[in-house]
C-alpha positions in Angstrom: -114.6 -202.2 -186.7 -115.2 -201.5 -190.3 -114.4 -204.4 -192.7 -114.2 -202.9 -195.6 -114.6 -204.3 -199.7 -111.0 -204.6 -201.0 -109.7 -205.2 -197.6 -112.7 -207.9 -196.3 -112.3 -209.4 -200.2 -108.3 -210.0 -200.3 -106.5 -209.1 -197.0 -109.0 -211.0 -194.0 -105.6 -211.4 -192.2 -105.3 -207.8 -191.9 -109.2 -207.7 -190.1 -108.9 -210.7 -188.1 -105.6 -208.9 -186.1 -106.6 -205.9 -185.7 -109.8 -206.9 -183.8 -107.2 -209.1 -181.9 -105.3 -206.3 -181.1 -107.9 -204.1 -179.9 -109.3 -206.5 -177.9 -105.3 -206.6 -176.4 -105.4 -203.2 -176.0 -109.3 -203.1 -173.9 -111.5 -202.8 -176.5 -115.2 -204.5 -177.3 -114.9 -205.0 -180.4 -117.8 -205.1 -182.7 -118.1 -205.2 -186.7 -121.5 -205.3 -187.9 -122.8 -207.6 -190.5 -124.9 -205.6 -192.7 -122.3 -202.2 -192.9 -121.5 -202.9 -196.5 -119.3 -200.7 -198.8 -118.3 -196.8 -196.9 -118.9 -195.1 -200.4 -115.3 -193.8 -200.6 -114.8 -195.3 -203.9 -118.3 -193.7 -205.3 -116.5 -190.7 -203.8 -113.6 -190.9 -205.6 -114.9 -191.2 -208.9 -117.4 -188.0 -208.8 -120.7 -191.1 -208.3 -121.8 -188.5 -205.6 -125.4 -190.0 -204.9 -124.3 -193.9 -204.7 -121.9 -192.5 -201.8 -124.1 -190.8 -200.2 -126.4 -194.2 -200.0 -123.8 -196.4 -198.6 -122.7 -193.5 -196.0 -126.1 -192.9 -195.1 -126.3 -197.4 -194.9 -123.3 -197.4 -192.9 -124.0 -194.2 -190.9 -127.6 -196.6 -189.2 -125.3 -199.6 -189.1 -123.2 -198.1 -186.7 -125.7 -195.9 -184.6 -127.7 -199.4 -184.2 -124.7 -201.1 -182.9 -124.6 -198.8 -180.4 -120.8 -198.3 -180.7 -118.6 -195.5 -179.1 -115.7 -195.6 -181.9 -115.6 -196.7 -185.4 -112.8 -198.0 -185.8 -110.7 -198.1 -189.6 -107.8 -199.7 -191.3 -108.1 -198.6 -194.7 -107.0 -195.1 -195.7 -108.9 -194.4 -198.3 -112.2 -195.8 -196.2 -111.6 -193.9 -193.7 -110.0 -190.4 -195.0 -113.8 -190.5 -196.8 -115.8 -191.5 -193.3 -114.6 -188.3 -191.7 -115.6 -186.6 -194.6 -119.6 -187.8 -194.2 -120.0 -184.4 -192.3 -118.9 -183.0 -196.1 -120.6 -185.5 -198.2 -124.5 -185.4 -196.3 -124.3 -181.7 -195.3 -127.5 -181.1 -197.4 -129.5 -184.3 -196.1 -131.6 -182.2 -193.4 -132.6 -186.1 -191.9 -128.9 -187.1 -192.1 -127.0 -183.5 -191.4 -126.1 -183.9 -188.0 -126.4 -187.4 -187.5 -123.2 -187.5 -190.2 -121.5 -185.4 -187.7 -121.6 -187.3 -185.1 -120.3 -190.0 -187.0 -117.7 -188.4 -188.6 -116.6 -187.4 -185.3 -116.3 -191.0 -184.1 -114.2 -192.6 -186.9 -110.6 -193.0 -186.1 -107.8 -195.0 -188.1 -106.2 -197.9 -185.9 -103.4 -196.4 -185.4 -104.9 -193.2 -184.2 -107.2 -194.7 -181.7 -104.3 -197.1 -180.2 -102.3 -194.4 -179.9 -104.8 -192.4 -177.8 -105.2 -195.1 -175.4 -102.1 -196.3 -174.9 -100.5 -199.6 -174.8 -101.8 -202.4 -172.2 -100.5 -205.0 -173.8 -96.9 -205.5 -173.9 -94.8 -205.9 -176.8 -92.2 -208.6 -178.2 -90.0 -208.4 -180.0 -90.8 -208.6 -184.1 -88.8 -210.9 -185.8 -89.1 -212.6 -189.3 -87.6 -216.2 -188.1 -85.1 -216.1 -185.6 -83.6 -212.8 -187.1 -85.2 -209.2 -185.9 -86.4 -207.2 -188.6 -85.5 -203.4 -190.2 -88.5 -201.8 -191.1 -90.1 -199.1 -193.1 -93.2 -197.6 -193.5 -94.8 -196.5 -196.2 -97.3 -193.4 -195.9 -100.8 -194.5 -197.8 -101.6 -190.5 -198.6 -105.7 -190.6 -197.7 -103.8 -191.2 -194.2 -100.4 -188.6 -194.7 -102.2 -186.2 -196.3 -106.4 -186.3 -196.1 -105.9 -187.5 -192.4 -102.9 -185.9 -191.0 -101.5 -189.0 -189.9 -98.2 -189.4 -190.0 -96.4 -189.7 -186.2 -98.8 -192.1 -185.2 -98.1 -195.3 -187.1 -94.2 -194.6 -186.7 -94.7 -194.3 -182.6 -96.5 -197.9 -183.3 -93.8 -199.1 -184.9 -90.9 -197.6 -182.8 -92.2 -198.5 -179.5 -91.8 -203.2 -180.5 -88.5 -204.5 -179.1 -85.4 -204.5 -181.3 -87.3 -202.7 -184.5 -85.3 -200.7 -186.7 -87.7 -198.2 -188.4 -85.9 -196.6 -191.6 -87.7 -194.0 -193.5 -88.8 -194.2 -197.1 -87.2 -191.1 -199.6 -90.2 -189.0 -200.6 -92.1 -190.5 -198.4 -95.2 -188.0 -199.2 -95.2 -189.1 -203.4 -97.8 -191.2 -203.8 -97.1 -194.9 -205.2 -100.3 -194.1 -208.0 -102.8 -196.2 -206.4 -104.9 -193.8 -205.4 -108.4 -195.3 -204.6 -108.9 -195.8 -208.5 -106.3 -193.7 -210.7 -104.2 -197.1 -210.5 -107.2 -198.4 -212.7 -108.2 -195.2 -214.9 -104.6 -194.0 -215.5 -102.6 -197.2 -215.4 -99.6 -196.2 -217.1 -99.1 -192.9 -214.7 -99.4 -195.2 -211.9 -97.0 -197.3 -212.8 -94.0 -195.0 -213.0 -95.2 -194.3 -210.1 -95.1 -197.1 -208.2 -91.9 -197.9 -209.9 -90.5 -194.6 -208.4 -91.9 -195.8 -205.0 -89.9 -199.2 -205.1 -86.5 -198.1 -206.3 -87.3 -195.7 -202.9 -87.9 -198.6 -201.2 -85.8 -200.2 -201.6 -82.6 -197.8 -201.3 -84.0 -198.6 -197.4 -82.1 -201.8 -197.6 -85.4 -202.6 -195.0 -85.9 -206.3 -194.8 -89.8 -205.6 -194.3 -92.4 -203.0 -195.2 -95.6 -201.8 -193.8 -98.5 -200.1 -194.7 -102.1 -199.5 -194.1 -104.1 -199.1 -196.9 -104.9 -201.8 -199.0 -104.8 -200.5 -202.4 -101.2 -199.6 -201.8 -100.2 -203.3 -200.6 -101.4 -204.3 -204.1 -99.8 -201.6 -206.2 -96.5 -202.0 -204.2 -96.5 -205.3 -204.5 -96.7 -205.0 -208.2 -94.3 -202.7 -208.5 -91.1 -204.8 -206.3 -92.1 -207.6 -208.7 -91.6 -205.8 -212.0 -88.5 -204.8 -210.2 -87.6 -208.1 -209.8 -86.8 -207.9 -205.1 -89.4 -209.2 -203.1 -89.7 -208.1 -199.4 -92.2 -209.0 -197.4 -95.1 -206.0 -197.0 -97.8 -205.6 -194.2 -100.5 -203.9 -192.8 -99.5 -202.4 -189.7 -101.9 -204.4 -187.7 -100.4 -207.1 -188.3 -96.9 -206.7 -187.6 -98.6 -205.3 -183.8 -100.8 -208.3 -183.7 -97.0 -210.4 -184.0 -95.2 -208.3 -181.6 -98.3 -208.4 -178.5 -98.4 -212.1 -179.6 -95.1 -213.0 -179.7 -95.4 -215.3 -182.7 -92.7 -214.6 -185.7 -94.1 -212.6 -188.4 -94.1 -214.1 -191.5 
């Protein structure tokens, strides 16, 4: 399991939930301590040599760990890691290793759908109530990785969940790696539009698979004066498998 940088520092509960869900579905989960950054943000900003250095280290680390698959719960990280095959294509020492590594990388939702459910699912509740859920597509998951149906399949399989689609779901929320830092004004406009579309669904819970989107949309909802619980897909699945209230 990739622990990530933003995910590890700001959303440690997501990593813990990811490990519990994978274990409940029959996986042996290894998170190598020295894995470091995947290089996604470096690649996003054109710092290719820096990104390549991070990629080589990550490949080394997971090869030494002897894992069969590399599971990622951050859409931006997963997108870049699947592109190591191109990032290191001209490196004679790493080209073939990068290709094999990229083939092993999967988003959490991909691997869970591939494996099929093992642990029983319980209704997800907020206190005593079942919830209406809206799923937000992270661009690096929907457009770059083409992972669209799997998260919806996992959420739809939870008893009692009503899954609603967000209007213009294919349009970015404005996070986009470091876009909201480099271009704050248009990113804010995108965030506010996304927040309005989310609120139009009447959803009581928002779900996504990317830490950048979580932070960007949370801020947009705060500007709109509306507080809606917003969590990672892994957290919802963990609550359903454990039978504990979500929030």
